[in-house]
N, C-alpha and C positions, 0 to 999 in steps of 0.2 A: 594853876597859877597864871595870872595874867601879868605879863611884863610890859611895862611902858618902854617903848623903844624910841630912840632919837638918832640924830646923825652921828653921834659919838659911839653908840653901842650897837647899832643895827647889824653891821656885818659880822661882828663877833657872835651875836646871838643866832643868826640864821645859818651859819656855816656847817653845822652838823645836825643830822637827823631830819625828821619831818616837822616843819614849823608852819603854823597858820598865823598869818599876820593881817591884821585889820587896819586899813587906813581910814581914819574917821575925822569928823570935825565936830567940835563941841556944840555948834549951833544946829547940827543936822538931826532932825526928828527921827529919821530912820535909824541913825546911829544910836540914839538914846534908846529906841525900841529894841535894838540889837543887843545892847549891853547885858541884860539879864540872861539871855541865851548864852552869851560868851562866858558869863560867870558860871552857869550850869556846866558847860563843857569843861571849863578849867577845874571844876571840883572833881571831875572824873580823870584827873591826871593827863589832860590834853594840854599841851603847851600852846599858849596863845600869846602873841605879841600885838601890841597896839601902837599905832603911830598917829599922833595928833598932827594932821595935815597943816594946820595953820602955824605950828611951831617948827615944822620940818619941811620947808618948801623944796629943798634940794632932793629929798627922797621922793617927794610927790612928782617932781619933774623927771627924775631918773627913771621911775617906773610908769610914767605916763598915766598917772591917776587923774581921772576926769570927773568922777562922781563918787558919792559917799553913801554907805560904806563900800569899800572895795577890799576884797580879800585876795591875798596872794598866798599860794601854798608853795613852800620851798622844800626841796629835798636836797640835802647836802649842799645848800647854798644856791641852788638853781631853781628858777620858777618852773613849776610843773602844772600849775592851774591858776586861773584868775576868775574870780566870781565878783560880779558887780551888783550892788543893791542889797536890800534886806533879804536874809535867808532864815528859814525855819531851822530849828535844831537838827531835825532829821536830814535836811539837805546838806548841812555842813558835815554831819557825821558820815553821810554817804560818800561825800567827796574825799574825806580823810581816809575812809576804809578802802576806797578804790586804789589809793596810793601807798598803802602800807607794805606791800610786798616788794 
């Protein structure tokens, strides 16, 4: 499942467990290319949150997001990894697996 996050529901959604959050922009070509990969991952019961950067400027500012897509991996509400740019499915899975323990 992919969950659309915003400034109202962001913190509630990332506070527990391992959460992959993508900051994206609707006009970003790499973000559009990334979406089918995120859909595939979500079909495998991987929790993915997305943040539309244009609609949530405070979150973009708070996490110093400067390019799209940018992925933040949270564990129990704390950032444990940051990935910038387009990533293949295998790369994203590898980063998630590294942090499952």
